[in-house]
N, C-alpha and C positions, 0 to 999 in steps of 0.2 A: 504494499499500500505505500509505504514511506516512497519507494522507487515511482511510484506514478504520478505522484502530489511531485515531487522534482522535475521528472520529466513532462508533464503538464506545465508547470512555472518557465522551464528553460525554453520551450513550443511557444510558449504565449510570448518570451521577453526576445526570442529570435523573431517572430511574427513585426511585432512592433519595431525592432530595428530596421526591418526588411522596407517596412512601409514607411520608416521615417528618413534612410536613406535616399528610396524613389523619390521623395517629394524634395527631397535637399538636390538630387540630380536635375529634376526636371527645372528647379530656380535657377541651376547654375547653367544647365546646359543653354537655355533660351539667352542672346548674345544681343540684344534692342539697346537701341540710344530711348531718350525721353520721348522723342516723336514714332517711336515705335519701327525704328527702321534696323534694318539688320546690315553689318557691315565687312568688306574682305575685301582684300587683296589676292589678286590673278597675275600670274607671269607665263610668258612664254617666250622664249629665244631672248631678246632686247627691251621687250615692251613689259610694262608695269600696267595693271588696269587696278583702279579703286573703283570700287563697286557698294552701292546702297540700293536695297533695296526695301519694299516696303508695300505694303496691301494696295492695289490699284488694279486699273483697266487693262494692263499688259505691253504701256507706252513704254521702249527704251529709247534711252538719250543720253548718247555718248559725245562725250566734248562740247554740248548743248545745241548740237545736232542730232534731228530722227536718225533712226537707225538706217532708213532706207535711205537717207543720204550721205551719212559716214561711211556705211558699206554698201557700194553703189551694184557688188558681183553676190548675187542670188546665195553662193556656196557661204558666202561668209556669214550670211545673215543666220541662214542654215546652222551654222557652225554655233553663233550665239546663242540659238533658242532648244538646242538637243538639251541640256540640262533641264531647262523647264518643261520640256516634253516628256523628259523620261521620268521626271515627278510628276508629272499629271498636273502641272500650275500655270499652266500657258494663259496668260489673258487673265492673271489674278494677281499676279505684281506688277505697280510700276518699278523700272529700273535706272539709275543714276550711273553713270557712270563714265569718269575721267580716263583716258589712257594715253600713256606717252613709249616714245621709243618704238626702235622695228620698223617695219613694213606694218600692211593692211592685214597681213595671213597671222605674223606674230601676233598682233596686236588682239583680233577674232581669236585668237587661243587663248591669249590672257582673260579679255574679258567672259568667255567662258567659263576659265578655271575660276574665274572671281566670282561669277554667277553662282556657281557648283559651292563654292565656300561659303557664300552670304546665305543660301538658302539653307545648308545644314545649320548656322549660327542662327537663322530665325526659325525652323523645324529641325531639331535634331532626329527626329524620327524619320526622314528622307534620308539619312547618311546610308542606310542598306540598300536603299535603291540606288543610288548615285555611285557610291561604292565600286561593286561590281563592273558598272559601265566606264570605269574611268578617267571620270570626271573631275575627282577629288586629286587625282594623284597631278604633280607637275614634272611637265612633258621635260626634260634634263638634257634633248637634244640642242646643240647648240653649234653656231660657225666653228669650225675648226680652225685653229691659228696657223698664218703663213711661217712656213720653215725657212731660214737662212740658208742661202744657196739653192734655192728654188724659185720658181716664177709665182706659186699658187700652194696653197698647202700640201698637197701631193704631185701634181704636176711637176715635172721635170723638164728643162730644157731639152733641145732636141739633139739629138745623138747624130754625130756624122763620123763616119769612118774614115774620110779624106778627107 
């Protein structure tokens, strides 16, 4: 009998600790500012994107311009929207982005990375959806440096036998 009482007491304290931890985790994981926005930084090649998301109509603004104006190619706009579509949140968030450095392709990749991280900061339950798609992983590929004695990184000068 005494063992049963100890077991039920231990069980009840563990259940209370679990619910308290779960409540603390949900409070800590939501990273929103006073205006209800979530912020994240995305990077790709030489580009750095600072991304703010908030609930809205689905408007994406890049450096003060609409996404269709800044990223004219449809492929780049598709890259931007990939994390929103994967998380089934397309049209639910307004996204404001400032991006600099690199070219348009690298900037689109940086914005995609930033949107993914901001979505996880806003709604931590989206992490298992975005992680397998590779949206949260920073793409480490960058331009290889030029080596001395060569015209480019790997290209060598034309060889002449005579």
